[in-house]
N, C-alpha and C positions, 0 to 999 in steps of 0.2 A: 504493500500500500504506500509506503514511503517513497518508493521509486516512481510510482504513478503520480503522486502529488508533486514530486520534484520535476517530472516531465511536464505536467500541466502548468506549473509555475513558469516554465521557460517558453511557453507558446507565445509566438508573436502574432497577435490577432490582426495585424496589418498585412501579414503575408501567410495566409492560411493555405495549406496544401492537403490533399487527401492523405489519409492514414491507413496503412495496411498492416504490416508487421511491426514497423518501427516509425517513430515520429518523422514526419516530412518525407517519407519515402515516395509519396505521390501515387501509390498503387490504386488503380481503379479497376472495376470489373464492368465489362460491357457485354451486351447480348444483342444480336441482330441477325437478320436474314439477308442473304445475297442471292440475286438471280443467276447463280452459277451452279454447275453440277457438283455434287458431293464428292470429295476426294482431296488429295494432297494439294492439287492446284487451287482448289477452293479455299483451303486453309491458308495458303500463301497469299491469296488475294485478300483475305481478311486481315492478315498481318500487315500487308502493304497499306491497306486502308487505315489501320491504326497508326502507322507511322505518319501518314499524311495528316492525321488528326492531331499530331504532336505528341503521341504516346511513345515513349522509348521502351526498349526491351519487350516488344509485344509477344504474347504467347497464346495460342489457341489451346484451351484446356478441354474443350468439348465441342463436338460437331455432330450434326445429324442430317441425314438425307430427308428433305421435306417432300420429295417427289416433284415431277414436272420440271426438273432443271433448277430447283431451288435448294439451298442448303442453309442450315441454322448454325450459328457459332456462339460460343461463350468464350471470351478472351480477357486477358489481363494485359495491362501496360502501365508505365509510370508517367504520370502527368508532370510536366515541368512548369506549369503556370500556378500562380497564386492569386488569391483575392483578398481585398482589404475588408475584413468583417466589420471593422469599426465604422466604416462609412456607409453601411447598408441601412436603408430606410424602406420599410414595407408598409403599404397602405392596408390596414386591417380594421375589422369591426371593433370600435372602441366602446365596450360596454362591460360593466361589472357583472360577471356571470353569477347567476343565482342558481342554487340547486332546486330540486323539485318543490320541496316544502317552502323555500323562500319565495319561489314564483307564486305558489298558491297564496301565501300571505300577502304578497305584493298585489295580487288581483283583489283580494278582500279589502285591503286598506286603500288602494288607489284607483281601482277601476270599478269595483262594486257591481259587476255583472259578468256573465260568461263571455269569454273571448272566443270568437269563431275563427278557425284557421283551416283553409282549404289546402290540401296537399295533393300533388299529382306529378307523374312523369308524363310530360305532354309531348305532343307531336307523334312521331313514329317510334319514340323511345319505349321499348318493351321491358326495360329493366326496372324492377321495383325495389331492389335492395337498398337504394339510397333513401327513397321516400319512406319505406317501411321502417328503416332504422330510426327516423325522426318521428314518425307518426304512430306506429303500432305500440300497443300497450307494453309488450315485452321489450321493445327497444333493441339496443345492440351493445354488446361488450360491457354489460353491467349498467348501462345507462337507460333508464325507462323512457319510453316514447311519450309523445304529447297526450295520447289517449288516457294515460294514467294520471295526468295532471288535473286536479280538481279545479274547476273554474275555466277549463279550456275545452271547447267543443271541437275536437279534431276530426275532420272529415277527409278520409283518405280515398281518393278517387281511383287510385291504381295507376296502370300504365296505358300508354297510347291514347291519352286523353287529348282531344283537340283543344287548342287554346280557347276557342269559342265556348266549349262546354264547361271548362273550368271557370271562365268569367260568368257564364250563366248561373252556375252553382253558387258562385260568390254573391251574385245579386240576389238570388233566391233566399239565401241564408243570412244575408246581411253581414258577410264575412269581414273581419278586420284585416286579414292577411291572406295572401296567396303564396304558397310555398312550392316552387318548381324544382324538381330534380332532373338533372340531365347527365346520363351516363354515357350514351352513345355520342361520340364526338368526331367520327370520321368525316373528313371534308368540311369540318366546321359546321355541321348540321345543327349543333347546339346553339351556335351564334345566331343562325337564321331563325330558329324557333324562339329563342329568348327575345330577340328583337321584335318578332311578330307579336308576342304577348304584350309588350309595351305599346306598340302601335295600336293594337286593338283596344287596350284600356284607354289610351288617349283619345281615340276616335269616339268612344262611348262617354267621354267626360268623367271617367272613373279613376284615372291614375292618381290623383291627389287624395282620393277617398279610401284607397286600399294600400296597405303596406305590402310591398312586393319584394320577395326574397327568393334567391336561387341558390342551388348547391350542386356539387358534383366533383369528380376527381380532377377535372381540368379547369375548375372555376376558382376565382379569387375575388376578394372584396373589390379590388381595383377594377377588374374586368367587369364585374357586376355593375358597378357605378357607371362605367363607360357605356354600358348597354341600357342604362336608365333604371336600374334596380336600386332599391334602398340598401340592400346588403347582399353579400355573397359569402357562402361558407364552403370551404374546401374539405379535404380529408381531415379526419380526427375532429370533426364537429359533431356535436350531439344535440339532443332535444333541448337541453338546458341552455345551450348557446343561442339557439334560434328563439326559444321562448323569452329569454332575458332581453334580447334585442327587440322583439315585437312588442312585448309588454311595456318596456320603458319608452318605446317610440309612440305607442298609443297615448301615454300620458304626456309626453313631450309635445305632441301635436294637438293636444286638447280633444282627442277622440274618445275619451273615456265616457 
């Protein structure tokens, strides 16, 4: 433990490099597919690519024939670049995260009515793992979903929900917030779908009346705001993060 503490104390946060076996060795692992036949020539192509990416001492440690003239590679190499960690600024949701019981107390004391939240994976997105983790009673990874929060009426519409249908449900229920999950991101389809939701709400004159939140593996708060959303939540976000933001936003906007 003393050796670890000594190493940590010597870290220069203005010149951070990847860590593999020893401090500052720059070792990174990469995985990718190339449109080349499986074999030694393919592995050599992978190593040459790594060198052109600036990785020294490249080594292919695993490869697999994917069929159809494609091959998959897992490789290692040493990165020579560094980053200045001390200069990094990240746009993120600024809210004091409350646990489930604190959220329930906040509703009783500040909103004094049930809060309605619509959740859905909209557009062609057929994945429900994200929205279920936030909405369903059992939640995910030891974090209960919004259905278990007293004072929150959580309506999970599931997957492949047209944006129009989610908006209609929000109007029908007098929803305070619409929560959109986007897992499928190929060809930036999530950007098109999220933008369409904002445009539809604006066309209906509802954008300022509904808190709009999105989440997914390739979403960030910065991107969400660029698309016209109030907040965006990426990986490692749970129901309490979303609830804390929506509840405090309701009070902040005078929507209680």
